[in-house]
All heavy atoms as atom14 arrays in JSON, in Angstrom:
{
  "sequence": "MEHLESRLGAAEVSPSTDVLDRIDEIVPPGTPFNPADVGYDAPGLTDLALRRRSPRS",
  "atom14_mask": [
    [1, 1, 1, 1, 1, 1, 1, 1, 0, 0, 0, 0, 0, 0],
    [1, 1, 1, 1, 1, 1, 1, 1, 1, 0, 0, 0, 0, 0],
    [1, 1, 1, 1, 1, 1, 1, 1, 1, 1, 0, 0, 0, 0],
    [1, 1, 1, 1, 1, 1, 1, 1, 0, 0, 0, 0, 0, 0],
    [1, 1, 1, 1, 1, 1, 1, 1, 1, 0, 0, 0, 0, 0],
    [1, 1, 1, 1, 1, 1, 0, 0, 0, 0, 0, 0, 0, 0],
    [1, 1, 1, 1, 1, 1, 1, 1, 1, 1, 1, 0, 0, 0],
    [1, 1, 1, 1, 1, 1, 1, 1, 0, 0, 0, 0, 0, 0],
    [1, 1, 1, 1, 0, 0, 0, 0, 0, 0, 0, 0, 0, 0],
    [1, 1, 1, 1, 1, 0, 0, 0, 0, 0, 0, 0, 0, 0],
    [1, 1, 1, 1, 1, 0, 0, 0, 0, 0, 0, 0, 0, 0],
    [1, 1, 1, 1, 1, 1, 1, 1, 1, 0, 0, 0, 0, 0],
    [1, 1, 1, 1, 1, 1, 1, 0, 0, 0, 0, 0, 0, 0],
    [1, 1, 1, 1, 1, 1, 0, 0, 0, 0, 0, 0, 0, 0],
    [1, 1, 1, 1, 1, 1, 1, 0, 0, 0, 0, 0, 0, 0],
    [1, 1, 1, 1, 1, 1, 0, 0, 0, 0, 0, 0, 0, 0],
    [1, 1, 1, 1, 1, 1, 1, 0, 0, 0, 0, 0, 0, 0],
    [1, 1, 1, 1, 1, 1, 1, 1, 0, 0, 0, 0, 0, 0],
    [1, 1, 1, 1, 1, 1, 1, 0, 0, 0, 0, 0, 0, 0],
    [1, 1, 1, 1, 1, 1, 1, 1, 0, 0, 0, 0, 0, 0],
    [1, 1, 1, 1, 1, 1, 1, 1, 0, 0, 0, 0, 0, 0],
    [1, 1, 1, 1, 1, 1, 1, 1, 1, 1, 1, 0, 0, 0],
    [1, 1, 1, 1, 1, 1, 1, 1, 0, 0, 0, 0, 0, 0],
    [1, 1, 1, 1, 1, 1, 1, 1, 0, 0, 0, 0, 0, 0],
    [1, 1, 1, 1, 1, 1, 1, 1, 1, 0, 0, 0, 0, 0],
    [1, 1, 1, 1, 1, 1, 1, 1, 0, 0, 0, 0, 0, 0],
    [1, 1, 1, 1, 1, 1, 1, 0, 0, 0, 0, 0, 0, 0],
    [1, 1, 1, 1, 1, 1, 1, 0, 0, 0, 0, 0, 0, 0],
    [1, 1, 1, 1, 1, 1, 1, 0, 0, 0, 0, 0, 0, 0],
    [1, 1, 1, 1, 0, 0, 0, 0, 0, 0, 0, 0, 0, 0],
    [1, 1, 1, 1, 1, 1, 1, 0, 0, 0, 0, 0, 0, 0],
    [1, 1, 1, 1, 1, 1, 1, 0, 0, 0, 0, 0, 0, 0],
    [1, 1, 1, 1, 1, 1, 1, 1, 1, 1, 1, 0, 0, 0],
    [1, 1, 1, 1, 1, 1, 1, 1, 0, 0, 0, 0, 0, 0],
    [1, 1, 1, 1, 1, 1, 1, 0, 0, 0, 0, 0, 0, 0],
    [1, 1, 1, 1, 1, 0, 0, 0, 0, 0, 0, 0, 0, 0],
    [1, 1, 1, 1, 1, 1, 1, 1, 0, 0, 0, 0, 0, 0],
    [1, 1, 1, 1, 1, 1, 1, 0, 0, 0, 0, 0, 0, 0],
    [1, 1, 1, 1, 0, 0, 0, 0, 0, 0, 0, 0, 0, 0],
    [1, 1, 1, 1, 1, 1, 1, 1, 1, 1, 1, 1, 0, 0],
    [1, 1, 1, 1, 1, 1, 1, 1, 0, 0, 0, 0, 0, 0],
    [1, 1, 1, 1, 1, 0, 0, 0, 0, 0, 0, 0, 0, 0],
    [1, 1, 1, 1, 1, 1, 1, 0, 0, 0, 0, 0, 0, 0],
    [1, 1, 1, 1, 0, 0, 0, 0, 0, 0, 0, 0, 0, 0],
    [1, 1, 1, 1, 1, 1, 1, 1, 0, 0, 0, 0, 0, 0],
    [1, 1, 1, 1, 1, 1, 1, 0, 0, 0, 0, 0, 0, 0],
    [1, 1, 1, 1, 1, 1, 1, 1, 0, 0, 0, 0, 0, 0],
    [1, 1, 1, 1, 1, 1, 1, 1, 0, 0, 0, 0, 0, 0],
    [1, 1, 1, 1, 1, 0, 0, 0, 0, 0, 0, 0, 0, 0],
    [1, 1, 1, 1, 1, 1, 1, 1, 0, 0, 0, 0, 0, 0],
    [1, 1, 1, 1, 1, 1, 1, 1, 1, 1, 1, 0, 0, 0],
    [1, 1, 1, 1, 1, 1, 1, 1, 1, 1, 1, 0, 0, 0],
    [1, 1, 1, 1, 1, 1, 1, 1, 1, 1, 1, 0, 0, 0],
    [1, 1, 1, 1, 1, 1, 0, 0, 0, 0, 0, 0, 0, 0],
    [1, 1, 1, 1, 1, 1, 1, 0, 0, 0, 0, 0, 0, 0],
    [1, 1, 1, 1, 1, 1, 1, 1, 1, 1, 1, 0, 0, 0],
    [1, 1, 1, 1, 1, 1, 0, 0, 0, 0, 0, 0, 0, 0]
  ],
  "atom14_positions": [
    [[0.83, -1.18, 0.0], [0.0, 0.0, 0.0], [0.88, 1.26, 0.0], [0.55, 2.23, -0.68], [-0.92, -0.05, 1.22], [-2.0, 0.94, 1.13], [-3.0, 0.61, -0.31], [-4.44, 1.46, 0.06], [0.0, 0.0, 0.0], [0.0, 0.0, 0.0], [0.0, 0.0, 0.0], [0.0, 0.0, 0.0], [0.0, 0.0, 0.0], [0.0, 0.0, 0.0]],
    [[1.96, 1.21, 0.73], [2.87, 2.36, 0.77], [3.41, 2.66, -0.63], [3.51, 3.82, -1.02], [4.02, 2.05, 1.73], [5.04, 3.15, 1.84], [6.2, 2.78, 2.76], [6.02, 1.93, 3.65], [7.28, 3.34, 2.57], [0.0, 0.0, 0.0], [0.0, 0.0, 0.0], [0.0, 0.0, 0.0], [0.0, 0.0, 0.0], [0.0, 0.0, 0.0]],
    [[3.75, 1.63, -1.36], [4.27, 1.8, -2.72], [3.22, 2.49, -3.6], [3.53, 3.44, -4.32], [4.65, 0.43, -3.3], [5.19, 0.48, -4.69], [6.47, 0.85, -4.97], [4.61, 0.2, -5.87], [6.67, 0.8, -6.27], [5.54, 0.41, -6.85], [0.0, 0.0, 0.0], [0.0, 0.0, 0.0], [0.0, 0.0, 0.0], [0.0, 0.0, 0.0]],
    [[1.99, 2.03, -3.54], [0.91, 2.63, -4.31], [0.7, 4.08, -3.93], [0.65, 4.96, -4.78], [-0.39, 1.85, -4.11], [-1.65, 2.49, -4.67], [-1.57, 2.58, -6.18], [-2.87, 1.74, -4.21], [0.0, 0.0, 0.0], [0.0, 0.0, 0.0], [0.0, 0.0, 0.0], [0.0, 0.0, 0.0], [0.0, 0.0, 0.0], [0.0, 0.0, 0.0]],
    [[0.58, 4.34, -2.66], [0.32, 5.7, -2.18], [1.44, 6.67, -2.58], [1.18, 7.83, -2.87], [0.12, 5.71, -0.67], [-1.2, 5.06, -0.27], [-1.35, 4.88, 1.23], [-0.34, 5.02, 1.96], [-2.48, 4.58, 1.66], [0.0, 0.0, 0.0], [0.0, 0.0, 0.0], [0.0, 0.0, 0.0], [0.0, 0.0, 0.0], [0.0, 0.0, 0.0]],
    [[2.67, 6.18, -2.64], [3.8, 7.05, -2.99], [3.77, 7.46, -4.46], [4.44, 8.41, -4.85], [5.12, 6.38, -2.65], [5.38, 5.3, -3.54], [0.0, 0.0, 0.0], [0.0, 0.0, 0.0], [0.0, 0.0, 0.0], [0.0, 0.0, 0.0], [0.0, 0.0, 0.0], [0.0, 0.0, 0.0], [0.0, 0.0, 0.0], [0.0, 0.0, 0.0]],
    [[2.98, 6.76, -5.26], [2.93, 7.05, -6.7], [1.63, 7.68, -7.18], [1.48, 8.03, -8.34], [3.2, 5.77, -7.48], [4.71, 5.53, -7.51], [5.06, 4.08, -7.45], [6.5, 3.88, -7.48], [7.29, 3.96, -6.42], [6.8, 4.27, -5.25], [8.58, 3.75, -6.52], [0.0, 0.0, 0.0], [0.0, 0.0, 0.0], [0.0, 0.0, 0.0]],
    [[0.67, 7.84, -6.31], [-0.61, 8.4, -6.7], [-0.51, 9.83, -7.23], [-1.3, 10.22, -8.09], [-1.6, 8.35, -5.53], [-2.1, 6.96, -5.17], [-3.0, 7.02, -3.94], [-2.82, 6.31, -6.33], [0.0, 0.0, 0.0], [0.0, 0.0, 0.0], [0.0, 0.0, 0.0], [0.0, 0.0, 0.0], [0.0, 0.0, 0.0], [0.0, 0.0, 0.0]],
    [[0.46, 10.59, -6.8], [0.64, 11.95, -7.29], [0.94, 12.0, -8.77], [0.69, 13.02, -9.43], [0.0, 0.0, 0.0], [0.0, 0.0, 0.0], [0.0, 0.0, 0.0], [0.0, 0.0, 0.0], [0.0, 0.0, 0.0], [0.0, 0.0, 0.0], [0.0, 0.0, 0.0], [0.0, 0.0, 0.0], [0.0, 0.0, 0.0], [0.0, 0.0, 0.0]],
    [[1.46, 10.94, -9.34], [1.78, 10.91, -10.77], [0.53, 11.08, -11.63], [0.62, 11.54, -12.77], [2.48, 9.6, -11.13], [0.0, 0.0, 0.0], [0.0, 0.0, 0.0], [0.0, 0.0, 0.0], [0.0, 0.0, 0.0], [0.0, 0.0, 0.0], [0.0, 0.0, 0.0], [0.0, 0.0, 0.0], [0.0, 0.0, 0.0], [0.0, 0.0, 0.0]],
    [[-0.63, 10.74, -11.11], [-1.88, 10.9, -11.87], [-2.19, 12.36, -12.14], [-2.94, 12.68, -13.06], [-3.03, 10.25, -11.11], [0.0, 0.0, 0.0], [0.0, 0.0, 0.0], [0.0, 0.0, 0.0], [0.0, 0.0, 0.0], [0.0, 0.0, 0.0], [0.0, 0.0, 0.0], [0.0, 0.0, 0.0], [0.0, 0.0, 0.0], [0.0, 0.0, 0.0]],
    [[-1.6, 13.26, -11.38], [-1.84, 14.69, -11.55], [-0.83, 15.36, -12.47], [-0.96, 16.54, -12.79], [-1.8, 15.38, -10.18], [-2.79, 14.81, -9.17], [-4.23, 14.91, -9.62], [-4.59, 15.94, -10.23], [-4.98, 13.95, -9.4], [0.0, 0.0, 0.0], [0.0, 0.0, 0.0], [0.0, 0.0, 0.0], [0.0, 0.0, 0.0], [0.0, 0.0, 0.0]],
    [[0.17, 14.63, -12.93], [1.22, 15.2, -13.78], [0.72, 15.28, -15.23], [0.18, 14.32, -15.76], [2.5, 14.33, -13.72], [3.54, 14.83, -14.71], [3.05, 14.33, -12.32], [0.0, 0.0, 0.0], [0.0, 0.0, 0.0], [0.0, 0.0, 0.0], [0.0, 0.0, 0.0], [0.0, 0.0, 0.0], [0.0, 0.0, 0.0], [0.0, 0.0, 0.0]],
    [[0.9, 16.44, -15.84], [0.56, 16.63, -17.25], [1.8, 17.16, -17.97], [2.22, 18.29, -17.73], [-0.58, 17.64, -17.39], [-1.75, 17.14, -16.82], [0.0, 0.0, 0.0], [0.0, 0.0, 0.0], [0.0, 0.0, 0.0], [0.0, 0.0, 0.0], [0.0, 0.0, 0.0], [0.0, 0.0, 0.0], [0.0, 0.0, 0.0], [0.0, 0.0, 0.0]],
    [[2.39, 16.37, -18.86], [3.56, 16.83, -19.59], [3.21, 18.05, -20.46], [2.1, 18.15, -20.97], [3.95, 15.65, -20.47], [3.21, 14.47, -19.92], [2.01, 15.0, -19.22], [0.0, 0.0, 0.0], [0.0, 0.0, 0.0], [0.0, 0.0, 0.0], [0.0, 0.0, 0.0], [0.0, 0.0, 0.0], [0.0, 0.0, 0.0], [0.0, 0.0, 0.0]],
    [[4.16, 18.92, -20.63], [3.96, 20.12, -21.45], [3.84, 19.72, -22.93], [4.24, 18.62, -23.33], [5.12, 21.09, -21.28], [6.28, 20.54, -21.88], [0.0, 0.0, 0.0], [0.0, 0.0, 0.0], [0.0, 0.0, 0.0], [0.0, 0.0, 0.0], [0.0, 0.0, 0.0], [0.0, 0.0, 0.0], [0.0, 0.0, 0.0], [0.0, 0.0, 0.0]],
    [[3.31, 20.61, -23.72], [3.19, 20.38, -25.16], [4.57, 20.14, -25.78], [4.71, 19.29, -26.66], [2.51, 21.58, -25.84], [1.21, 21.74, -25.25], [2.36, 21.38, -27.33], [0.0, 0.0, 0.0], [0.0, 0.0, 0.0], [0.0, 0.0, 0.0], [0.0, 0.0, 0.0], [0.0, 0.0, 0.0], [0.0, 0.0, 0.0], [0.0, 0.0, 0.0]],
    [[5.58, 20.85, -25.31], [6.95, 20.65, -25.83], [7.43, 19.22, -25.58], [8.04, 18.6, -26.46], [7.93, 21.63, -25.19], [7.67, 23.06, -25.6], [7.03, 23.28, -26.64], [8.13, 23.97, -24.88], [0.0, 0.0, 0.0], [0.0, 0.0, 0.0], [0.0, 0.0, 0.0], [0.0, 0.0, 0.0], [0.0, 0.0, 0.0], [0.0, 0.0, 0.0]],
    [[7.17, 18.71, -24.39], [7.58, 17.34, -24.06], [6.81, 16.35, -24.92], [7.38, 15.41, -25.48], [7.38, 17.05, -22.56], [7.56, 15.57, -22.25], [8.33, 17.89, -21.72], [0.0, 0.0, 0.0], [0.0, 0.0, 0.0], [0.0, 0.0, 0.0], [0.0, 0.0, 0.0], [0.0, 0.0, 0.0], [0.0, 0.0, 0.0], [0.0, 0.0, 0.0]],
    [[5.5, 16.54, -25.06], [4.7, 15.64, -25.88], [5.14, 15.68, -27.35], [5.2, 14.63, -28.01], [3.22, 16.0, -25.75], [2.61, 15.77, -24.37], [1.19, 16.32, -24.32], [2.65, 14.32, -23.96], [0.0, 0.0, 0.0], [0.0, 0.0, 0.0], [0.0, 0.0, 0.0], [0.0, 0.0, 0.0], [0.0, 0.0, 0.0], [0.0, 0.0, 0.0]],
    [[5.47, 16.87, -27.84], [5.96, 16.99, -29.23], [7.27, 16.23, -29.41], [7.47, 15.57, -30.43], [6.15, 18.45, -29.61], [4.84, 19.19, -29.81], [3.78, 18.53, -29.97], [4.87, 20.44, -29.79], [0.0, 0.0, 0.0], [0.0, 0.0, 0.0], [0.0, 0.0, 0.0], [0.0, 0.0, 0.0], [0.0, 0.0, 0.0], [0.0, 0.0, 0.0]],
    [[8.13, 16.33, -28.44], [9.43, 15.63, -28.52], [9.23, 14.12, -28.49], [9.87, 13.39, -29.25], [10.33, 16.08, -27.37], [11.7, 15.46, -27.39], [12.51, 15.96, -28.59], [13.8, 15.29, -28.57], [14.25, 14.54, -29.56], [13.57, 14.39, -30.66], [15.42, 13.94, -29.46], [0.0, 0.0, 0.0], [0.0, 0.0, 0.0], [0.0, 0.0, 0.0]],
    [[8.33, 13.65, -27.66], [8.01, 12.21, -27.62], [7.48, 11.77, -28.98], [7.87, 10.72, -29.5], [7.01, 11.9, -26.49], [7.67, 12.11, -25.14], [6.46, 10.47, -26.63], [6.7, 12.08, -23.96], [0.0, 0.0, 0.0], [0.0, 0.0, 0.0], [0.0, 0.0, 0.0], [0.0, 0.0, 0.0], [0.0, 0.0, 0.0], [0.0, 0.0, 0.0]],
    [[6.59, 12.58, -29.57], [6.04, 12.25, -30.89], [7.12, 12.2, -31.96], [7.0, 11.43, -32.92], [4.96, 13.26, -31.29], [3.68, 13.1, -30.49], [3.53, 12.11, -29.75], [2.82, 14.0, -30.6], [0.0, 0.0, 0.0], [0.0, 0.0, 0.0], [0.0, 0.0, 0.0], [0.0, 0.0, 0.0], [0.0, 0.0, 0.0], [0.0, 0.0, 0.0]],
    [[8.17, 13.01, -31.83], [9.27, 12.97, -32.78], [10.05, 11.65, -32.66], [10.49, 11.09, -33.66], [10.23, 14.12, -32.54], [9.69, 15.47, -32.94], [10.65, 16.6, -32.57], [11.84, 16.34, -32.31], [10.19, 17.76, -32.53], [0.0, 0.0, 0.0], [0.0, 0.0, 0.0], [0.0, 0.0, 0.0], [0.0, 0.0, 0.0], [0.0, 0.0, 0.0]],
    [[10.2, 11.18, -31.44], [10.96, 9.95, -31.18], [10.17, 8.72, -31.6], [10.69, 7.83, -32.27], [11.37, 9.87, -29.7], [12.3, 11.03, -29.35], [12.01, 8.53, -29.38], [12.53, 11.22, -27.87], [0.0, 0.0, 0.0], [0.0, 0.0, 0.0], [0.0, 0.0, 0.0], [0.0, 0.0, 0.0], [0.0, 0.0, 0.0], [0.0, 0.0, 0.0]],
    [[8.91, 8.68, -31.2], [8.02, 7.56, -31.53], [6.72, 8.17, -32.06], [5.9, 8.63, -31.27], [7.73, 6.66, -30.31], [6.81, 5.51, -30.7], [9.0, 6.14, -29.69], [0.0, 0.0, 0.0], [0.0, 0.0, 0.0], [0.0, 0.0, 0.0], [0.0, 0.0, 0.0], [0.0, 0.0, 0.0], [0.0, 0.0, 0.0], [0.0, 0.0, 0.0]],
    [[6.54, 8.22, -33.36], [5.34, 8.83, -33.92], [4.07, 8.16, -33.38], [4.04, 6.94, -33.18], [5.48, 8.61, -35.43], [6.94, 8.44, -35.65], [7.45, 7.75, -34.41], [0.0, 0.0, 0.0], [0.0, 0.0, 0.0], [0.0, 0.0, 0.0], [0.0, 0.0, 0.0], [0.0, 0.0, 0.0], [0.0, 0.0, 0.0], [0.0, 0.0, 0.0]],
    [[3.02, 8.95, -33.16], [1.76, 8.39, -32.66], [1.26, 7.28, -33.59], [1.32, 7.39, -34.81], [0.8, 9.57, -32.69], [1.68, 10.78, -32.63], [2.94, 10.39, -33.34], [0.0, 0.0, 0.0], [0.0, 0.0, 0.0], [0.0, 0.0, 0.0], [0.0, 0.0, 0.0], [0.0, 0.0, 0.0], [0.0, 0.0, 0.0], [0.0, 0.0, 0.0]],
    [[0.78, 6.22, -32.99], [0.24, 5.11, -33.77], [1.28, 4.09, -34.19], [0.94, 3.14, -34.9], [0.0, 0.0, 0.0], [0.0, 0.0, 0.0], [0.0, 0.0, 0.0], [0.0, 0.0, 0.0], [0.0, 0.0, 0.0], [0.0, 0.0, 0.0], [0.0, 0.0, 0.0], [0.0, 0.0, 0.0], [0.0, 0.0, 0.0], [0.0, 0.0, 0.0]],
    [[2.53, 4.25, -33.78], [3.57, 3.28, -34.12], [3.22, 1.95, -33.47], [3.15, 1.86, -32.25], [4.95, 3.75, -33.63], [5.26, 4.99, -34.23], [6.03, 2.73, -33.96], [0.0, 0.0, 0.0], [0.0, 0.0, 0.0], [0.0, 0.0, 0.0], [0.0, 0.0, 0.0], [0.0, 0.0, 0.0], [0.0, 0.0, 0.0], [0.0, 0.0, 0.0]],
    [[2.97, 0.91, -34.27], [2.6, -0.37, -33.67], [3.82, -1.12, -33.14], [4.84, -1.2, -33.81], [1.95, -1.13, -34.82], [2.57, -0.54, -36.05], [2.89, 0.89, -35.72], [0.0, 0.0, 0.0], [0.0, 0.0, 0.0], [0.0, 0.0, 0.0], [0.0, 0.0, 0.0], [0.0, 0.0, 0.0], [0.0, 0.0, 0.0], [0.0, 0.0, 0.0]],
    [[3.7, -1.61, -31.94], [4.75, -2.44, -31.35], [4.32, -3.9, -31.34], [5.12, -4.79, -31.21], [5.08, -1.98, -29.93], [5.74, -0.63, -29.92], [5.02, 0.51, -29.68], [7.09, -0.51, -30.19], [5.61, 1.75, -29.69], [7.71, 0.73, -30.21], [6.96, 1.87, -29.96], [0.0, 0.0, 0.0], [0.0, 0.0, 0.0], [0.0, 0.0, 0.0]],
    [[3.03, -4.12, -31.5], [2.47, -5.46, -31.57], [2.06, -5.71, -33.02], [1.25, -4.97, -33.57], [1.24, -5.55, -30.65], [0.58, -6.91, -30.66], [0.92, -7.77, -31.47], [-0.37, -7.09, -29.78], [0.0, 0.0, 0.0], [0.0, 0.0, 0.0], [0.0, 0.0, 0.0], [0.0, 0.0, 0.0], [0.0, 0.0, 0.0], [0.0, 0.0, 0.0]],
    [[2.6, -6.73, -33.66], [2.26, -6.99, -35.06], [0.75, -7.1, -35.3], [0.26, -6.76, -36.37], [2.96, -8.32, -35.36], [4.09, -8.38, -34.39], [3.58, -7.68, -33.14], [0.0, 0.0, 0.0], [0.0, 0.0, 0.0], [0.0, 0.0, 0.0], [0.0, 0.0, 0.0], [0.0, 0.0, 0.0], [0.0, 0.0, 0.0], [0.0, 0.0, 0.0]],
    [[0.0, -7.53, -34.32], [-1.45, -7.66, -34.48], [-2.14, -6.29, -34.6], [-3.28, -6.21, -35.05], [-2.05, -8.44, -33.3], [0.0, 0.0, 0.0], [0.0, 0.0, 0.0], [0.0, 0.0, 0.0], [0.0, 0.0, 0.0], [0.0, 0.0, 0.0], [0.0, 0.0, 0.0], [0.0, 0.0, 0.0], [0.0, 0.0, 0.0], [0.0, 0.0, 0.0]],
    [[-1.45, -5.22, -34.21], [-2.03, -3.89, -34.25], [-1.78, -3.16, -35.57], [-2.31, -2.07, -35.79], [-1.49, -3.03, -33.11], [-1.96, -3.51, -31.76], [-3.01, -4.17, -31.69], [-1.26, -3.22, -30.76], [0.0, 0.0, 0.0], [0.0, 0.0, 0.0], [0.0, 0.0, 0.0], [0.0, 0.0, 0.0], [0.0, 0.0, 0.0], [0.0, 0.0, 0.0]],
    [[-0.98, -3.71, -36.46], [-0.66, -3.07, -37.73], [-1.96, -2.86, -38.51], [-2.78, -3.76, -38.65], [0.33, -3.92, -38.55], [0.52, -3.36, -39.95], [1.67, -4.0, -37.82], [0.0, 0.0, 0.0], [0.0, 0.0, 0.0], [0.0, 0.0, 0.0], [0.0, 0.0, 0.0], [0.0, 0.0, 0.0], [0.0, 0.0, 0.0], [0.0, 0.0, 0.0]],
    [[-2.16, -1.63, -38.98], [-3.35, -1.3, -39.76], [-4.48, -0.71, -38.95], [-5.44, -0.19, -39.5], [0.0, 0.0, 0.0], [0.0, 0.0, 0.0], [0.0, 0.0, 0.0], [0.0, 0.0, 0.0], [0.0, 0.0, 0.0], [0.0, 0.0, 0.0], [0.0, 0.0, 0.0], [0.0, 0.0, 0.0], [0.0, 0.0, 0.0], [0.0, 0.0, 0.0]],
    [[-4.41, -0.77, -37.62], [-5.45, -0.2, -36.78], [-5.05, 1.22, -36.39], [-3.98, 1.43, -35.85], [-5.66, -1.03, -35.52], [-6.63, -0.39, -34.54], [-7.98, -0.29, -34.84], [-6.18, 0.14, -33.34], [-8.86, 0.3, -33.97], [-7.06, 0.74, -32.46], [-8.4, 0.83, -32.77], [-9.28, 1.42, -31.91], [0.0, 0.0, 0.0], [0.0, 0.0, 0.0]],
    [[-5.91, 2.18, -36.71], [-5.65, 3.57, -36.36], [-6.62, 3.98, -35.25], [-7.78, 4.31, -35.52], [-5.83, 4.48, -37.57], [-4.78, 4.22, -38.64], [-3.63, 3.95, -38.27], [-5.11, 4.29, -39.83], [0.0, 0.0, 0.0], [0.0, 0.0, 0.0], [0.0, 0.0, 0.0], [0.0, 0.0, 0.0], [0.0, 0.0, 0.0], [0.0, 0.0, 0.0]],
    [[-6.15, 3.96, -34.03], [-6.99, 4.31, -32.89], [-7.31, 5.8, -32.92], [-6.41, 6.62, -33.05], [-6.29, 3.95, -31.59], [0.0, 0.0, 0.0], [0.0, 0.0, 0.0], [0.0, 0.0, 0.0], [0.0, 0.0, 0.0], [0.0, 0.0, 0.0], [0.0, 0.0, 0.0], [0.0, 0.0, 0.0], [0.0, 0.0, 0.0], [0.0, 0.0, 0.0]],
    [[-8.59, 6.18, -32.79], [-8.95, 7.6, -32.8], [-8.23, 8.4, -31.72], [-7.89, 9.55, -31.94], [-10.46, 7.59, -32.54], [-10.91, 6.23, -32.94], [-9.76, 5.32, -32.68], [0.0, 0.0, 0.0], [0.0, 0.0, 0.0], [0.0, 0.0, 0.0], [0.0, 0.0, 0.0], [0.0, 0.0, 0.0], [0.0, 0.0, 0.0], [0.0, 0.0, 0.0]],
    [[-7.97, 7.8, -30.59], [-7.26, 8.49, -29.53], [-5.83, 8.82, -29.86], [-5.19, 9.63, -29.19], [0.0, 0.0, 0.0], [0.0, 0.0, 0.0], [0.0, 0.0, 0.0], [0.0, 0.0, 0.0], [0.0, 0.0, 0.0], [0.0, 0.0, 0.0], [0.0, 0.0, 0.0], [0.0, 0.0, 0.0], [0.0, 0.0, 0.0], [0.0, 0.0, 0.0]],
    [[-5.3, 8.21, -30.91], [-3.93, 8.5, -31.35], [-3.9, 9.38, -32.59], [-3.0, 10.19, -32.76], [-3.18, 7.2, -31.66], [-2.92, 6.28, -30.49], [-2.28, 4.99, -30.98], [-2.04, 6.95, -29.46], [0.0, 0.0, 0.0], [0.0, 0.0, 0.0], [0.0, 0.0, 0.0], [0.0, 0.0, 0.0], [0.0, 0.0, 0.0], [0.0, 0.0, 0.0]],
    [[-4.86, 9.21, -33.47], [-4.83, 9.94, -34.73], [-5.46, 11.32, -34.65], [-5.13, 12.2, -35.44], [-5.53, 9.13, -35.84], [-6.86, 8.81, -35.42], [-4.78, 7.84, -36.12], [0.0, 0.0, 0.0], [0.0, 0.0, 0.0], [0.0, 0.0, 0.0], [0.0, 0.0, 0.0], [0.0, 0.0, 0.0], [0.0, 0.0, 0.0], [0.0, 0.0, 0.0]],
    [[-6.38, 11.53, -33.7], [-7.03, 12.83, -33.54], [-6.27, 13.62, -32.47], [-6.31, 13.29, -31.3], [-8.48, 12.63, -33.14], [-9.26, 13.93, -33.02], [-8.64, 15.0, -32.88], [-10.5, 13.87, -33.06], [0.0, 0.0, 0.0], [0.0, 0.0, 0.0], [0.0, 0.0, 0.0], [0.0, 0.0, 0.0], [0.0, 0.0, 0.0], [0.0, 0.0, 0.0]],
    [[-5.55, 14.68, -32.91], [-4.72, 15.45, -31.99], [-5.52, 15.98, -30.8], [-5.03, 16.01, -29.68], [-4.04, 16.6, -32.73], [-3.03, 17.41, -31.92], [-1.9, 16.54, -31.41], [-2.49, 18.56, -32.74], [0.0, 0.0, 0.0], [0.0, 0.0, 0.0], [0.0, 0.0, 0.0], [0.0, 0.0, 0.0], [0.0, 0.0, 0.0], [0.0, 0.0, 0.0]],
    [[-6.76, 16.38, -31.03], [-7.59, 16.91, -29.93], [-7.83, 15.84, -28.87], [-7.91, 16.15, -27.68], [-8.92, 17.41, -30.48], [0.0, 0.0, 0.0], [0.0, 0.0, 0.0], [0.0, 0.0, 0.0], [0.0, 0.0, 0.0], [0.0, 0.0, 0.0], [0.0, 0.0, 0.0], [0.0, 0.0, 0.0], [0.0, 0.0, 0.0], [0.0, 0.0, 0.0]],
    [[-7.92, 14.6, -29.27], [-8.11, 13.51, -28.3], [-6.8, 13.15, -27.61], [-6.77, 12.89, -26.42], [-8.67, 12.27, -29.0], [-10.09, 12.37, -29.54], [-10.47, 11.1, -30.29], [-11.08, 12.64, -28.42], [0.0, 0.0, 0.0], [0.0, 0.0, 0.0], [0.0, 0.0, 0.0], [0.0, 0.0, 0.0], [0.0, 0.0, 0.0], [0.0, 0.0, 0.0]],
    [[-5.69, 13.16, -28.37], [-4.41, 12.8, -27.78], [-3.92, 13.79, -26.74], [-3.27, 13.42, -25.79], [-3.33, 12.69, -28.87], [-3.43, 11.46, -29.69], [-2.24, 11.22, -30.61], [-1.67, 12.39, -31.22], [-0.47, 12.9, -30.91], [0.28, 12.35, -30.01], [-0.03, 13.97, -31.53], [0.0, 0.0, 0.0], [0.0, 0.0, 0.0], [0.0, 0.0, 0.0]],
    [[-4.2, 15.05, -26.94], [-3.66, 16.08, -26.06], [-4.69, 16.58, -25.04], [-4.5, 17.6, -24.43], [-3.14, 17.25, -26.89], [-2.01, 16.86, -27.82], [-0.75, 16.48, -27.05], [0.3, 15.98, -27.87], [1.27, 16.71, -28.4], [1.3, 17.99, -28.22], [2.2, 16.14, -29.12], [0.0, 0.0, 0.0], [0.0, 0.0, 0.0], [0.0, 0.0, 0.0]],
    [[-5.77, 15.84, -24.84], [-6.76, 16.28, -23.86], [-6.26, 15.98, -22.45], [-5.41, 15.12, -22.25], [-8.1, 15.62, -24.1], [-8.11, 14.13, -23.79], [-9.45, 13.52, -24.15], [-9.54, 12.15, -23.74], [-9.16, 11.11, -24.44], [-8.62, 11.29, -25.62], [-9.28, 9.89, -23.99], [0.0, 0.0, 0.0], [0.0, 0.0, 0.0], [0.0, 0.0, 0.0]],
    [[-6.8, 16.69, -21.51], [-6.45, 16.46, -20.11], [-7.0, 15.11, -19.69], [-8.09, 14.72, -20.1], [-7.08, 17.56, -19.24], [-7.03, 17.2, -17.9], [0.0, 0.0, 0.0], [0.0, 0.0, 0.0], [0.0, 0.0, 0.0], [0.0, 0.0, 0.0], [0.0, 0.0, 0.0], [0.0, 0.0, 0.0], [0.0, 0.0, 0.0], [0.0, 0.0, 0.0]],
    [[-6.26, 14.36, -18.88], [-6.76, 13.06, -18.43], [-8.05, 13.18, -17.64], [-8.78, 12.24, -17.49], [-5.64, 12.51, -17.54], [-4.55, 13.49, -17.54], [-4.95, 14.67, -18.37], [0.0, 0.0, 0.0], [0.0, 0.0, 0.0], [0.0, 0.0, 0.0], [0.0, 0.0, 0.0], [0.0, 0.0, 0.0], [0.0, 0.0, 0.0], [0.0, 0.0, 0.0]],
    [[-8.35, 14.34, -17.14], [-9.57, 14.54, -16.35], [-10.75, 14.96, -17.22], [-11.83, 15.17, -16.73], [-9.33, 15.6, -15.27], [-8.24, 15.23, -14.32], [-8.75, 14.27, -13.28], [-7.7, 14.0, -12.31], [-7.39, 12.79, -11.91], [-8.02, 11.75, -12.38], [-6.45, 12.61, -11.03], [0.0, 0.0, 0.0], [0.0, 0.0, 0.0], [0.0, 0.0, 0.0]],
    [[-10.55, 15.12, -18.55], [-11.63, 15.57, -19.45], [-12.63, 14.47, -19.68], [-12.34, 13.35, -19.75], [-11.08, 16.0, -20.79], [-10.16, 17.02, -20.67], [0.0, 0.0, 0.0], [0.0, 0.0, 0.0], [0.0, 0.0, 0.0], [0.0, 0.0, 0.0], [0.0, 0.0, 0.0], [0.0, 0.0, 0.0], [0.0, 0.0, 0.0], [0.0, 0.0, 0.0]]
  ]
}
């Protein structure tokens, strides 16, 4: 329980747009890591408005 409680604050962290842009440069959104996912375009990845929304939205 102590381990869990020590990490709950991470749920409130929101990376800046600059950080998210840099991550997207390194690994483009929708890059499949599982061969079974090739060809599937998840709306949460392809629609920028959905990808960059607040986790509390």
